N, C-alpha and C positions, 0 to 999 in steps of 0.2 A: 549707578548713578547714587546720587546720595541726597536722601530724604530730611530735609526738615522737617518742624513743625507743618501739619496742614498748612492752619490757618497764615502761615507765611508764605509759603510757598507750592503750591498744590505742583505736582511732575505727571501730565500724559502727554504722548506724542500717537502722531497714527499711523495706519498703516491701510497701504492699500493692495489687492488682493491683484499678484500677477497673471496675466493669461493663462487662462488653461487650468489655476487652481481653484478648485469649491470649496477646498474647506481646510484650515490652515490650525495648531495646537500655538495657544501662547503660554508659554514653561517661564516661571519666577520663580528662582530662588534666591536663599540668603544663607548666611553663616550662620545669623542667631535667629534666634527663634523671637523675641522678644526687643523692641515694642510692637504689638499684632498691630499688621496692616488689612488693607482691605484692595483685592484686584477687580474691577472694573474691566469692561468687554461694552463701551457705548456707539451708537449710531456718531456720523458726523455731523452732530447736530449745534447748533446754541442756542443758553450755554452752556459749556459743558458742566455736569456735575461730579464736582474733585474735592465736597467737605465731604467731613462724617457725618455731619446730619444729611444730604441726602445724596449724596454717592450710591445708594441704595434705590432711587426713585426708577429710572431706568436701564437698558440694557439688564447685562449679567455681572452676575461678582460674584465673589469671594474674599473672607477671614481666610488669612494668612498668618504662621511663621514663619518656617524655613520655604514651603513645597507647596507650588501654588502652578493648577493646570486648567486652560477652560479650552473647550473645543469649539475653532466661530466656521462657520459655512456660508459662505457668496449668497444664497440664496434670502437669508433672516438679512440682508445686509444692502439695500437696493442700490445703495453710493459707490458698491461694489469697496469702499471703505469701512475701517473702524477707527474707536482714538480703546488705545491702553491707557486706563487712568491706573495710578496708585497713591495714596493714601492711608496716611498712617495715623493709627486712632490718636485721640487720647486718653484712654485706660483700656487698660490688656484683657479685662473681664471676659470677653466672645471670644480667646482666642487659650482660655485655660490659664490666666495668668493671673497674679490679685492683682484687689481690688486698690484704686486710688488714692492718696491720703488727703484727708478733706479736711482743712482745720477749724477750729470750733472756735478762733476770732473774730470776728467782722472784719476784714478789711484782708486782713494776710493774705499775704498770693498761695496757690496750689501748688504743690511741688508739682510741676512738672517729670523734673530729672532730665536726663541726656536722652531725647526720644528722637534719636536718627538714626536707619537705618540703613544699610549696602544692599541693595538690590541689584538681581542678572534676569535681566527680561528677553526671552528667546523665543523666536516665532518660526517656525516648521511647520513642512507640509504637512497632512496628515494624510494619513494612507487612503490608497485612491479605493475604486469604485472594483479594479479587479483584486484586491486583498479579500473586498467583503466576499465576491464571489468563492474564490481560492476559499478564506476562512467555512461558505461554507459549503462546496461541497466537500472541503477536509474533514467536515462534522459528519456530513452526510455518510459517506464512506466508510469511515471507521466503522459505523452503526450497522449499516448494511451489510456490511461485511460478515459478525453474525449470523443474517438470514442467510448466508452464501454458504457457510461455516454449517450452519443447523439443518437444509433442506441437502446438502453433502453428509451431514451423520445420517439422518432421515433416509435418505439411501438406499445407504449403507444396514441399517441396520433393517431393512425391507427385504435387499435382498439375500441377509442372512434368517431372516422370517422365511423367506421362501424355500432358502434353502433348507429348511429345519421341515416344512411342513414334508417334503420332499421326501426326505426321509421317514416323516413318519406315514406316510403310503407305502412304502414301500414294506414299511414295518409292517402293517397290516396286511400283504399284499404276501410275504415271507414272511409269517411267523418265526420259524425256525431259522432261520435266517439271520432274522432281524435278534432273536436271541443272542445270536454267536455275536454282533454284533457289538449287543448293549445299549443298544436306541431304547430310551424306555417312552411309552406311550403316555400321552398325554391326555386324553382323554377321558374324562368319566365316563362316557357310555360304553368304554373298553374294557371297562371293569364289570364282575358279575353285581349286577342287585343296584345298582345302584340309582340313586335317586336324579327326575328330571329336574332342571332348573326350573323352579318355581320359587318365584322370593327371594333365592338367592343366599339364605340363612348364611351363617359362616357362624364359625364358634370353633370350643373345645375342642380334642377328639379324645373318641371315649376306646375304652377293652371291655365295652361289655359290663361294665364298672362305675363308669362314671370317669367325669374330666379330668377328677381332684384325684382316680386313684393311681394313673400314669405320670400326674407330678409326684402322691406323694414317697411311689416307687422310686423313682430319679431321686425324691428325698435322702431317699432311707437308706438307698448307695453310701452316704458321704454323708460326713459328717458336717457343723454347721464353717465349718473352717478351711474344710478342705474340698469342699463341692467343685468338682469337675465343670466346666460348661462348655468343654469337648463336641462338639460333633460333626460326624463327616458321613455318613447313612444318611443321602438325599432320600431314601426307600418313601414310596406312600407305603402305609398299609390297607388292605383290601377296603373300599367303600363299605361293604356292605355288610361290614364288621364294627362300624365305625357312624351309627345312625349318628346326622344334626338335630341339633334343639332347636324346635321356635321356638324362639321367646318371642313371648309377648308387651316386650320392652317400648312405651315412651319415649317419646323425647322431656316430658315432664317429669317421668318417671322419678322418684327421689326414694321413698322407702318400700317399696309395695313391688314383689316380682310372681307370676305365677306358675312360676319352674319349684318340683321339686324342692325345697329348701338343701338338703342333704348337696342336691349339686347349682343350685344356683341363690344360694343366699350370702347376699351379700357381703356377710359377715363370715363364713365359713373360706369364702374366697379369696375376699381383696387383705386375709387378714393373714395368711397361711405364708413362713417362713418364706420361702424362694416361687415365684410366679411364672408361668410360661405367659406368653402374648395371648393362648386360647383361652386363660383363666377372665382378659379386659379385652377379650373380643366375643361378647355371645350375643348381643343386640342384634338385632333384626337392623339386614346392612339398609336399607330403604329409609329406615328411622333415621340410620345413624346419619344419612347423606344428607336429608332435610335439617339436620341440624346442625351440621358445617358446613353447607350450601348458603344458610341462614350471613354466616361471616361476609363472602361476598357480596349477598343483596344488602347488606348496615353498613360495611365500606364503603357500599356503590354511593348509595343515601346517605351518609355523611359525607363523602367527596362533594357532590352538589351541594347540597347546602350550607359547606365551608368553601368551595371555591368561587360561584359567586357571588359573594357579597366579599372578596377577597381583590376577584379583579376588579371589583367595580373601585376599589380601596384605591390599589393602586392608581387606576388612572387617572385618579383626581389627586394623588399626589404625583406622575405624570404632568399635568394638567397644570397645575398651580406650580409648580419649580416654573414650565415656559411660561406662564403667564408676568408673575411676579421675577421671576428668571435671579432665585433665590437659591444656589448653591450649595449651601447650605445644609438644608430642605433632607440629601441625598448623598451617603456616605459612596460613591464610588471610589476605585483607581483610577480617578483623573487623569493619570500619565496612560493609560492604555483603554478609555472610554471609550466606544466608538457611533457614534450616533446614527440613528437611523428614521426618517420621519420625524416620529413626536418622542421620540422614544431615545436616553440620553446615551444606556451603556451597551448596545446592541448585541455584543459577544458574550456578555455576560448571559446575557437572555439566553442568546441559543446552544452555551455550550452546555445547556441542561437541557436540549433533545433528547440526550442516546440514556436519561431515565426511564423519559416517556418510549419510544423506542425499545430499551430492551426490555421494558415491564411489558411495551404487547409482545413484545416474542417470547417471552413467559412466559403467557397464557396461552398461547399460541400449540406451545411445548408442552404446558397442564390439558390443554381442551383435547392433541394428537395420544397424550395416555393416557386418556377419560375412554377419546374411542376405542383404543386398542383395547383397554382394559374390559369396558361396556362387550366389544367382540368376544371375547375372547370366555366369557360369563355365557354369553348366550349359542355358544358352542358349547359350553359343557367342560371348558375346561380346565379339570380338577387340578393344577397350580395357579390360576386365577380362583379359583374357590375356596382352596383354604389353605393353600399356603403363601409363605411371605404374611411381610407385614400388611394390615387391611390396607387398600386403598380406599383414602377419602382425598378428596380430593377442592373442597371447600374454602381450607388456608390456603392452598396452593392459589388461587383466584384472589383470594384478600390479599396475600402478599405483591402477588404483578399489579394490583390495582393500585395498594399504596404504594408500588415504585414511581407507578406512573403519578401520580396524585403527589408525589412527593418532587419531580420533574417538575411537574409543573406552577406546583406552588412555590418552588424554589427559582424559579424562573417571574414569579411575579413578587418575591420578596426583591429579585433583583434591579426591579424597574425601579426602584426607588429605595433602597435599604438602608435602614435606617432603626431606632429605639421601640419604634409602635408596633414595629410589623415583624421581627424580625422570627417568633412564634410561626409565621405561616408553613416553614416549610420542615419547624422541630417539631408542631407535631405530627407529622407523619412519620419523621424521626422514630420518633417511640411508640408510631405502631408499629412500623416496620422491626423495632427491635422486639417488642410481646406480639407481636406474630410468629414470628420466629423462635421462641421459646416454644410457644403453647403449640407448635408444630412439630417440634422436636417433643416435646410432653407429649403429643397425639398416637405416635409413630409408636413407642407400645401401651401405651393406656385410650387404645381410644372408648372405649365404653366410660372413663372417666375424667372425662379433659371439658376445660371452662367451655359453658355455655356462650355464645357469642354477646349476650346481651350481659352478661358478670364479667366479660372482657376487656368489651369496649367501656363499660360503666367504671372499672377501673382504672382504665387509659384515660377520660375524661376528667382520673381526678389525679391523675398526674400531671396530666395539663394543667390545670386548675390549680395547682400549687405553682405550674412553675413562671403561672404570670403571677401569680401572687410574689415570687418569688423578686424577679424582676421587678417589680412595683416599689414593696416592701419590704423587701431582704434584705439590700444595702446597707450593710450597717446597724442592721435588726436583732442586737441580741433575743429579745424575745421568741421572733420567729422565727430565728434559726434552733431554739432550743422546745417550741414546737416544733417543728417540723424532724427534726431530730429524734423526738419520744414517738410522731405519728410512723417514723422510716422508719426504728428498732419495735415498735410493738408488729407493723404489719409482717417482718423479716419473720418476726415468732412465729403468728398465726401459718404466714405458708408454710414454715419447718414442717409446722403441727400438719395444716393438711398433706403436704404432703409424705411425713412418713407412715400415717394413718390412712392412708390411699382414699381418705376423704369419711374413713369410716367413726366419728369425732364431731363433737355437737359444742358447740359455742354457747353454752344456758346456766342457768345461776348451777349448779352442780359442777362448772365444770373445778372451781376451785379444790372440790373437797376429792373427785377424782386425781386429779393433781398430784396433790399428800396423799392421796393411797397409792399414786404410781412411785413417788417416793419413798414411799414408807417399806413398799413392798420390792420395789428393785437395786433402791437403793443401801439402808436402813436392814432389815432385815434379813436379806440377802444381796450380796454386790451381785448381780450381774448384769454382763455384755448388754448391747443392745439386740433386738431380735433382728432389727434387721440392719445389715452394716452397711453393707454397698451406700443404702440410705443415708445411715446415717453421716457416712462419712462425706458425703454431698452434702448435706444439714450442716454440718461443723464448720468447712469452708465455705461455705454461702457466710452462714452467720461471722465470719469471722472478717472476710471482706467489707459485709453491707455495716459491720458496728465500728468498721474502721474508718469506712465512707462517711459515716456520719458523724464520726469524731471530727473527721478531717475539717466537713463542713461548722460543726460546732466551732473548732479553732481556728481554720484559717480564715472562715466567712467567703469565699469564691463572688465576685463581684458578676462572673460571669454564671448565675443560676441556671439557666437552661440548659451551660454544656456541661456545669457541674450533674446534675441531673440528669443527659444524655449521658454522662458516662457512669453512672449507674448501673443503666437498664444493660450497654454495653459489658458493663465486665460481671454482670452476672448473664450474661449469654453467654458468651468465651468461658467463662466457669463451668455454664450447661456443657455447653458444646464439645471442649477438651473431655469432661466426667465419658460422657454418649462414647466420645470414641476410642480413650481408656474400653472402658466398662466392654465398649463391641469386641477389644481384641485380645481382654478378657474371656470372653466369653467362647473363645473360639472360633470368632464369626473373623472374618476380610476384608478389604476396602478394594472393591474393581479399581482395574486400572483408571476407567474414566473419571470415578470420582476423584482417587488418586490424584490424579495429572489436576484435578479442579482446584481443592484443597492445597496443592502448593503455589499453581500459576495465581487461582485467590489470593494467597497471602502472600505473595512477591505483588501485585499489585493495591493490595491494604496500605503498603509499609512504604514504594511511593509514592502513593495517592496523601498516605496521611502528613507525611514529610511536604507538598505542599501545601495542607492545609496550612499547616503552622506555621505559614512563609508572613500570614500577618497584612493582606495591604491596605488594611483597613479597621476601624474601628469602632462600634458606636457609645463602647464604653467610655470614649476624647469626645473634647470637643470636633467637630468637623475643626478646625486650623489643625487642631493637633492629627487626628486621622490623617491629614495626607501628607504628613513627615513619614510615614509609610509608605506610599505609593510607591511602584516602582517602572519601570517601560515594561511595554510588551514581551514574553519571550518570546514567541510563537508563530512564525508564518506573520510576525509582526503584527497580531491581530488580538495573540489569545495571553493572558498572564496566569499566574502563578495560578489564581482563585480557577481562573477555566480550567486548566489542564484536570485540577483534584476536580472539576463537577466530573470530565470524562474520566478519569480513571475508577472516583467509586463509583460512578452509575457499572461500570464495566465489575468493581468488584462486588457491589450490592446484585448484580447478576449470576456471578460465581459466587457466590454464596446462597443463592437463592439454589442454583443445581447441584450443591450438594449438598445439599440437606434433601433434596430429590431424588439424587442417586446413588445416595450414603448406604442405603438396605438393599441393595439390588439383587445382592449377593445372596439376598435370607428367598428370593422368587422363589426356590424349588425344594425351604426346609417346611414343613408341617408345622403348622403355629403354637404345637406342644410342645416343640424342643426348638424354641425362640424365648430366650430368660428376660426378661422385664426389672429395669434395673433406671 
């Protein structure tokens, strides 16, 4: 239809619901964006509100450039019919256009231009109740299949452990034949002189001369550049010759230890050129367990206090949309937004179920692992006591909780996605990235990992800057300069902390010490870095972070939240790649299950990012301009590209967590003084 200026020729027509049709979708399209127009759905009443200044008084309405779509339900219209009203606005600012020209001379006519627009209006049947049921069953089926697969793997692992226990029983009954078969004995009480399991302290292995002796002997056999990391001998030294250290460390311990300085002084142990896990796993396991459990309890507390006002706010948003009929408040993909009850886009909320279900499954997997580990400790299993990467599960619980909260808050965001509530789910994306990096670092640095309080405080600062960037960062040179400087300074401070294993202080003498190091190591004699591997990682990290800071300062991206998330993801990927490379370089191997998880997770991440960048809507533009990116459903006539992103990204995050969980399973029978720190 051709539309003239609204004051001259208002356009509307009536639609009646056919028998058996409960909902329809009204699609309006145009070949040109301007002039800006308004699409309104009104009950069949008199008068019809078809003027620019009153079209928003009743019913539902949207501004429009090239696309508009409104889903209409029979239950909202008692007369079983409604009017579709199309109004051409007198100016284009509401649709992102320029302001109109207003003359300065009184009496001069306003230049309205050629304000006509050709539109195509199509009313089609919306999805049926069967599509809702099919969508829910599909969503549940995908993620419950992971539960089934986990149960099958658990049964297989239980069968394997029973078989292993049977071999141990045969070993005890027939020691001569077991020796010929090569079956290892794994219980500590099988060794003469073994100590009972009291407090299950764990630490470095000694050969009568302290933990540093074995490490020094190892280093003494190779130069700094040709250190061999290979180890193939997984046999355990007799327990009687390796007395355990009874550390009195506490969670608040900073600079004081009660152990002999030669064996435990932090400045002696942590500044050695080559470290093994035993050197950084000397504290009482019970103390560390409480320290890392704080991560879980803190994030659980944060989640409750964060989620409750968020839920209240989005309910208010949805209520405002339903009462006022203003569909410009929320940035949906209106061509694939299926309402249910008071919710305008139920499918976008349903697709977030995967984060919650897979997060819960990950927590159950961690719980089962912890139970098995504690049982092994109670029966004095030597491999559990003194082999492998020290088992601390607090960070894993925090990661699983963060994944569940990501799903809940993403669902809340999609109740009414817009400029003011986007940070609901991005906040927990920052937390997930930070917790994953902390877990990677904790694996081989259990004694010196950051406390939960300092870690969450840093993440709170990140979220604070995220909000500042969105509110004040657009086109603000001063903000970008300040943020880039803080970014670079934080990178340098963190690099120093990691390089010196925390054995440095930021005080009034820091400048003097820096000048002294530069003079002795660079001017007086040109010597290479003492910790080469660490230096390589930190140099690469600084290059990436300085480049990101420069990019932000020069380009000033509009989506500051995504820019900040990209910084976290880049650092996580760098550290993860470094960890795997160093693991292989150290002669360690990656077992089949983590290898499959790495491959499958990488593939799923690739597909997930493809759907994420489809961009079905964007709150960086006006609502009318955002609707130009809307597309039809592509899966079961119920889910759109962004829903598929939710499906795939939840699976990819779950797979990434499994990689972190199983990556070092090959070290479960390796003594900790033979596992290298990097």
